[in-house]
C-alpha positions in Angstrom: -2.6 6.6 0.0 -2.7 6.9 3.8 -1.6 4.2 6.2 -3.7 4.9 9.4 -5.4 1.5 9.3 -2.1 -0.2 8.7 -0.6 1.2 11.9 -3.8 0.8 13.8 -4.2 -2.8 12.8 -0.6 -3.7 13.5 -0.7 -2.2 16.9 -4.0 -3.9 17.7 -2.7 -7.3 16.5 0.5 -7.0 18.5 -1.4 -6.1 21.6 -3.7 -9.1 21.2 -0.8 -11.5 20.6 1.2 -10.1 23.5 -1.8 -10.4 25.7 -1.4 -14.1 25.7 -3.2 -15.4 22.6 -2.1 -18.7 21.1 -0.3 -16.9 18.4 2.3 -15.6 20.8 4.5 -18.7 20.4 3.6 -19.6 16.8 6.2 -19.6 14.1 5.8 -17.5 11.0 6.8 -20.7 9.0 3.9 -22.7 10.5 1.0 -23.8 8.3 -1.8 -21.2 7.9 -4.5 -21.4 10.5 -7.7 -23.4 9.8 -10.5 -21.9 7.6 -13.0 -21.9 10.5 -10.7 -19.7 12.7 -10.0 -17.3 9.8 -13.6 -17.3 8.7 -14.8 -16.2 12.2 -12.2 -13.5 12.3 -13.0 -12.2 8.8 -16.8 -12.2 9.6 -16.0 -10.3 12.8 -14.4 -7.5 10.7 -17.5 -7.2 8.5 -19.8 -7.3 11.5 -17.9 -4.3 12.8 -19.2 -2.2 10.0 -17.4 -2.6 6.6 -19.4 -3.8 3.6 -16.9 -6.5 2.6 -13.5 -8.0 3.3 -11.3 -10.6 1.7 -8.3 -12.5 2.9 -5.4 -14.5 1.4 -3.0 -16.5 3.6 -0.3 -18.4 1.7 2.4 -20.6 3.2 4.5 -22.4 0.6 2.2 -24.4 -1.6 -0.9 -24.0 0.7 -3.2 -21.1 0.2 -6.3 -20.1 2.1 -8.7 -17.6 0.3 -11.8 -16.2 2.0 -14.3 -13.4 1.4 -17.1 -12.0 3.5 -19.8 -9.4 3.1 -20.7 -7.6 -0.1 -18.6 -6.4 -3.0 -21.6 -4.3 -4.3 -24.1 -3.1 -1.8 -26.6 -1.8 -4.4 -26.9 -5.3 -6.0 -26.1 -7.3 -2.8 -23.4 -9.0 -4.7 -21.1 -11.1 -2.3 -17.5 -10.1 -2.0 -15.3 -12.5 -4.1 -11.7 -13.6 -3.4 -10.9 -12.8 -7.1 -12.3 -9.3 -7.0 -10.0 -6.5 -8.2 -9.6 -3.5 -5.9 -7.6 -0.3 -5.5 -4.5 -1.1 -3.6 -3.6 2.5 -2.6 -0.1 2.9 -1.2 0.8 -0.7 -1.8 1.6 1.0 -5.2 4.7 2.5 -3.6 6.3 -0.9 -3.4 5.9 -1.3 -7.1 7.2 2.2 -7.9 10.1 1.7 -5.6 11.0 -1.6 -7.3 11.1 0.2 -10.7 13.3 3.0 -9.3 15.7 0.5 -7.8 15.9 -1.4 -11.1 16.8 1.8 -12.7 19.5 2.3 -10.1 20.9 -1.1 -10.9 21.0 -0.1 -14.6 22.9 3.1 -13.8 20.0 5.3 -15.0 19.4 6.7 -11.5 21.3 6.8 -8.2 20.0 6.7 -4.7 22.2 9.7 -4.0 20.8 11.7 -7.0 19.2 14.9 -5.9 15.7 15.9 -7.0 17.2 19.0 -8.6 19.5 17.0 -10.7 16.8 14.7 -12.1 13.9 17.2 -12.1 15.4 20.7 -12.3 13.2 23.4 -10.7 10.5 21.1 -9.6 11.0 21.4 -5.8 12.3 24.5 -4.1 14.8 22.7 -1.9 15.4 19.9 -4.4 19.2 20.3 -4.1 18.9 18.9 -0.5 16.6 16.0 -1.2 17.9 12.7 -2.6 16.1 9.7 -4.3 16.8 7.7 -1.1 15.0 10.2 1.0 12.0 10.3 -1.3 11.8 6.5 -1.2 12.0 6.2 2.6 9.9 9.3 3.5 12.7 11.2 5.1 12.5 14.1 2.6 10.5 16.4 4.8 8.1 17.2 1.9 4.6 18.1 3.0 2.0 15.5 1.9 -0.2 17.0 -0.7 -3.0 14.6 0.3 -3.2 16.5 3.7 -3.8 19.9 2.1 -7.2 21.3 3.1 -7.9 23.1 -0.2 -7.0 19.9 -2.1 -9.3 17.8 0.1 -12.1 20.2 -0.4 -12.0 19.4 -4.2 -12.3 15.7 -3.8 -16.1 15.6 -4.4 -15.2 16.3 -8.1 -14.1 12.8 -8.7 -13.8 13.3 -12.5 -11.2 16.0 -12.1 -7.8 15.2 -13.7 -4.7 16.1 -11.8 -1.3 16.6 -13.4 1.6 15.2 -11.4 3.2 18.7 -11.4 0.0 20.1 -9.9 0.1 17.6 -7.1 3.8 18.5 -6.4 2.9 22.2 -6.4 0.2 21.6 -3.8 2.8 19.8 -1.5 5.6 22.4 -2.0 3.2 25.3 -1.4 3.7 24.3 2.2 6.9 24.7 4.1 8.9 21.4 4.6 7.8 19.5 7.6 11.5 19.0 8.7 15.0 19.3 7.2 15.7 16.5 4.7 17.1 13.4 6.5 16.3 14.8 10.0 13.2 12.7 10.7 10.5 10.4 9.1 7.2 11.7 7.8 4.9 9.9 5.3 4.6 11.9 2.1 2.7 11.0 -1.0 4.3 14.0 -2.6 7.6 12.2 -2.7 6.2 9.3 -4.7 4.7 11.7 -7.3 8.2 13.0 -7.8 9.6 9.5 -8.0 7.1 8.6 -10.8 8.2 11.7 -12.7 11.9 10.6 -12.3 11.1 7.2 -13.8 9.5 8.9 -16.8 12.4 11.4 -17.2 15.0 8.6 -16.9 13.3 6.2 -19.3 11.4 8.4 -21.7 8.4 6.2 -21.1 5.3 6.6 -19.0 5.3 5.3 -15.5 2.5 2.9 -16.4 4.6 1.5 -19.3 7.6 0.9 -17.1 5.4 -0.8 -14.4 3.9 -3.0 -17.0 7.1 -3.9 -18.8 9.2 -4.5 -15.7 6.7 -6.1 -13.2 3.2 -6.8 -14.4 4.1 -8.7 -17.6 7.2 -10.6 -16.4 5.3 -11.8 -13.3 2.1 -12.4 -15.3 0.1 -10.2 -13.0 -2.9 -10.3 -15.4 -5.3 -8.7 -13.0 -3.0 -5.8 -12.1 -3.0 -2.4 -13.8 -1.7 1.1 -13.3 -5.1 2.8 -14.0 -5.6 6.0 -15.9 -9.4 5.9 -16.2 -12.0 6.4 -13.5 -13.9 3.1 -14.1 -12.2 -0.1 -12.7 -12.2 -2.7 -15.5 -13.3 -6.3 -15.0 -14.9 -7.8 -11.9 -14.1 -5.6 -8.9 -15.3 -4.9 -5.4 -17.0 -1.5 -5.2 -15.4 0.8 -2.7 -17.4 2.8 -0.1 -16.9 5.9 1.9 -18.7 8.4 4.1 -16.5 11.5 3.7 -18.6 13.5 6.1 -22.0 12.2 4.8 -24.5 10.2 6.9 -24.6 7.1 4.8 -22.1 5.0 2.8 -21.8 5.8 -0.8 -20.0 4.2 -3.7 -16.7 5.9 -4.6 -15.4 3.3 -7.0 -15.5 5.8 -9.8 -12.7 8.3 -9.3 -10.0 9.6 -11.6 -6.7 7.8 -10.6 -4.6 10.8 -11.5 -5.4 11.9 -8.0 -3.2 9.1 -6.7 -0.8 8.4 -9.6 2.6 7.1 -8.5 1.5 7.2 -4.9 -1.5 4.9 -5.2 -3.1 4.3 -8.6 -2.6 0.5 -9.0 -5.6 -1.9 -9.1 -4.9 -5.5 -8.4 -6.1 -8.7 -6.7 -5.0 -10.6 -3.6 -3.4 -13.4 -5.6 -1.4 -10.9 -7.8 -0.2 -9.0 -4.7 1.0 -12.3 -3.1 2.8 -13.2 -6.4 4.5 -9.8 -6.5 5.6 -10.0 -2.9 6.9 -13.5 -3.5 9.0 -12.5 -6.5 10.4 -9.4 -4.8 11.4 -11.0 -1.6 12.9 -14.1 -3.3 15.2 -11.8 -5.4 13.5 -12.2 -8.8 13.1 -8.4 -9.3 16.1 -6.9 -7.7 19.8 -7.7 -7.2 20.7 -8.8 -3.7 22.4 -5.4 -2.8 19.4 -3.5 -4.0 16.9 -5.7 -2.1 19.1 -5.2 0.9 18.9 -1.4 0.4 15.1 -1.7 0.1 15.0 -3.5 3.5 17.3 -1.0 5.2 14.8 0.9 7.5 14.4 4.0 9.5 12.3 3.8 12.7 8.6 4.7 12.6 7.3 3.0 15.8 8.9 0.4 18.1 7.3 -2.3 16.0 7.6 -0.7 12.5 10.4 0.5 10.4 10.3 1.9 6.8 12.8 1.1 4.1 12.8 2.1 0.4 9.1 1.8 -0.3 8.6 -1.1 2.0 7.7 -1.4 5.7 9.0 -3.9 8.3 6.8 -5.1 11.1 8.0 -7.2 14.1 5.3 -9.5 15.3 6.0 -11.9 18.2 6.0 -14.8 15.6 8.5 -13.1 13.3 9.3 -10.2 11.0 7.1 -9.3 8.0 7.7 -7.0 5.1 5.1 -5.2 3.0 2.9 -2.1 2.8 -0.5 -0.9 3.6 -2.8 1.2 1.5 -5.7 3.5 2.4 -7.5 5.2 -0.5 -11.0 6.3 -1.3 -13.3 3.3 -0.7 -10.6 0.8 0.1 -8.0 -0.3 2.7 -5.3 -2.9 1.9 -2.7 -4.6 4.0 -0.2 -6.9 2.4 3.0 -8.4 4.0 5.2 -11.4 3.8 8.1 -13.1 5.7 11.5 -12.1 4.5 12.1 -15.4 2.9 9.0 -15.0 0.8 7.4 -18.2 2.2 4.4 -16.8 4.0 2.1 -14.1 2.6 -0.9 -12.4 4.0 -3.2 -10.0 2.1 -6.2 -8.3 3.7 -8.5 -6.0 1.7 -11.6 -4.0 2.8 -13.9 -2.2 0.4 -14.3 0.8 2.8 -11.9 3.6 3.7 -11.1 5.0 7.1 -14.1 7.3 7.1 -16.3 4.2 7.6 -14.3 2.8 10.5 -15.3 3.2 14.2 -13.4 2.3 17.3 -15.3 -1.1 17.4 -13.3 -2.0 14.3 -10.0 -2.0 16.2 -10.3 -5.3 18.1 -11.9 -7.4 15.2 -9.3 -6.2 12.7 -6.5 -6.7 15.2 -7.8 -10.2 15.9 -7.9 -11.0 12.2 -4.3 -9.8 11.8 -3.1 -11.8 14.8 -4.6 -15.0 13.5 -3.6 -14.5 9.8 0.0 -13.7 10.7 0.7 -15.7 13.8 -2.1 -18.1 14.2 
């Protein structure tokens, strides 16, 4: 659900490219770099301390798929490019797409307030709009940062109701006045998931499946409701204050829900990005609204559930996802021609400073090589 690796990796990649690497003058429409170059960069990330990593680089009809390290440490099973994994906050792009489809159908409005759609849910709900939930300008405290909540995470079988997650976030004072600044908040996407259910009369999972998974034939993608990941998947690893890595693949996804409960594959993520950016899922005006950003850093802006990054070789759109046991980074050019998906089966508790340069190098080559 968190995006630390996303921002870290982007900054590292930009610094490497700006330092004079060959990627500095590359075009984002160029063919993907050679397998050997990508292989060395991916192996470097695993050598820096994560169990496994996988990569997809697609440009038009050409796709490079690579995997390194282990998908299951206990059995020493190699990571596979087809493995399923938890995508964390990449889920927000899917949820945002559903919300914007409902806006196009007149069932929601970007200017609707939380109070109108979910009466009594949030204390200052009259001042917070759907747009502000989508672009993280609501000022809502992020429930995932609450210390008491974090202390309960060892109980990975615990089921969390969406209203309980909202209550954790709203027990804290707002971080800022709605619309006054930008602050990443998983709480807002729990509220958006509840709005989808209120507006449609169906579960969030049903709407995601009906509107995105099935039409795009994302057969390896699911909005999970059970702790066990189905099918062939990469096990996720964490330290969470413990001396050794341990498997955290088994966790109740209600903990993440509309903020990060989707499980997918690299190919399915690329297909989703392609359909979204080529206008197959949203009307042109709604896709334009999705890509209207507020500033996060000099290189990054955030729209309605989608980030924009400016690399020296061009602009990419997508999202990152940090969740227990996994980190995902997926982005594409605005025309939907080039897609990059990077997934690690370790969360930020596993990373050390020596990860920065290898991960940045991988991103620089994958995006601009």
